[in-house]
Each structure stands twice: as structure tokens, then as C-alpha cells.
N, C-alpha and C positions, 0 to 999 in steps of 0.2 A: 714364841720365844721360850726356851727351856727355863725351868726354875733355877734360881741361884744355888740352892742347897737341896739335896735329896737326903731325907732322913730314912735310914734303913733300920728296920726293926725285925730281927729274927725272933720267931716265937714257936714254942712247943709246949702245949698243955699249960697255959698260963691264964686261963679264963678269969681268974680272980684278980689279976694284975694288969692285963693288957689294955683294958679300957682306959684306965687312968694314964698309962704310959702314952698311948696314942693321942688321947685328949691333950696331954701336955705338949706334944709335938705340934698338934694342929693349932694350938693357941699361941704359938710363937709368932712374933712380928719380925719378919725377915726381909731386909732390903733385897729386892729382886725376886722375892717369892720363894716358896719351898714346896716340896711334895713329900708325902709320907708313903714309903714303899715297905709293905709288910710281907715277909716270907713265912708262911705257916709250914713248918717242917713236919707235917704229918700228924698234927694234933688229933687226939682221940677223945678229948673232952669237949666242952662247949665253946672253945676258942673260936671256931669258924663262925658261930652265931654272933658272938660278940663283935667280931670283925665286920660281919655283914651289916651290923647295925649302923656303921659309919657310912654306908652307901658309897657314893662316888667321891667322897672327900679323901679317900685313901685308895691306893692301888694294892691289891692283895694277890699274891702268887702262892699257890699251894703245891707242895711237892711231897714225895715219899720221904719218910724220916731218914736223914743222912747226917745229922749233927749240926751244931751251931756254925761251924766254919763254912760248911757247904751252904747253909742258909744265908749267911752274910755275903758270900761270894755271889750267890744268885741275886741277892738284892743289889749288889754293886753292878751286876750285869744289866739289870732292869732299870737302874737309875738313869735319869735324864739331866740331873743337875750338874753345875760346874764343880761344886764341892760335895763331899759326902760327910754325913754325920751319923754316927752310930748311937742307937738308943736301945738298951736292953729292955725286954718286954716286962720286966719287973722294976723298972726305974721310972722316975718322973723328973722332968726338966722344970726349973724355975723360969718364970717369965723373963724375957730378955736374953736368954742364953744364946740363941742363934744370932741375934743382932749384934751382941758383943763379940762373938767369934768372927763373924763376917767383917766387922770393923777392924779387927786385928789383922785378918788376912788381907784386907784392902790396903792397909798401911805397909804390910810386908811385901806386897806385890809391887 
């Protein structure tokens, strides 16, 4: 069964921020489950090492640098969830964010 939400994280040279961003997505309690899809847009710093440290808890796709819009679109294409959620690689989500949004979407549907 696919996850309810796919969290798409485009990243380029954000080794100092991406660990906390991804960790905040992984810590979400989401009804129906979630996945984290990270698109590394050709990082030349230590970003790939940081992402590798998460092992199989995230799905990482690496591509030649093409810009954030292309990286987001690649993430959308790789996503398996019913809903998409965008997380910038230098942002952090508070606990409960996905659960609250899914609850609103369920009411609206």
C-alpha cells in the first residue's frame, strides 16, 4: 500500500541544514504513513554523505544540477503517495504538521 503523503525535499549544497530538515520529516506522525523523497540536484559538498547516513529510511535520487524546479518535478515523479508535501532543505517542520494537514484534507474530501 502506498504512503498517504510523499514529502519531497529538493537539495543542492545544503550539508549544514539538510540533516535537520530530513529528520523533522521523518519524525512526523502521519495517518496512512509517509515517505521522504530527496532529490540531490548535483551537490558538490558533503550533502550526499549526509543523505546516505539516513540509510533506507529515505529515498534519494541524484541528478545533474538543473535547478530547484527541476528537482521538485523529479521528486513529484518519483513520489508514491496520495498527497505531496514540499519541504525545503533548509527548513524544519514542527511535530504534528503532516497529521494536521491530512486531517484538513480528509474533511475537505
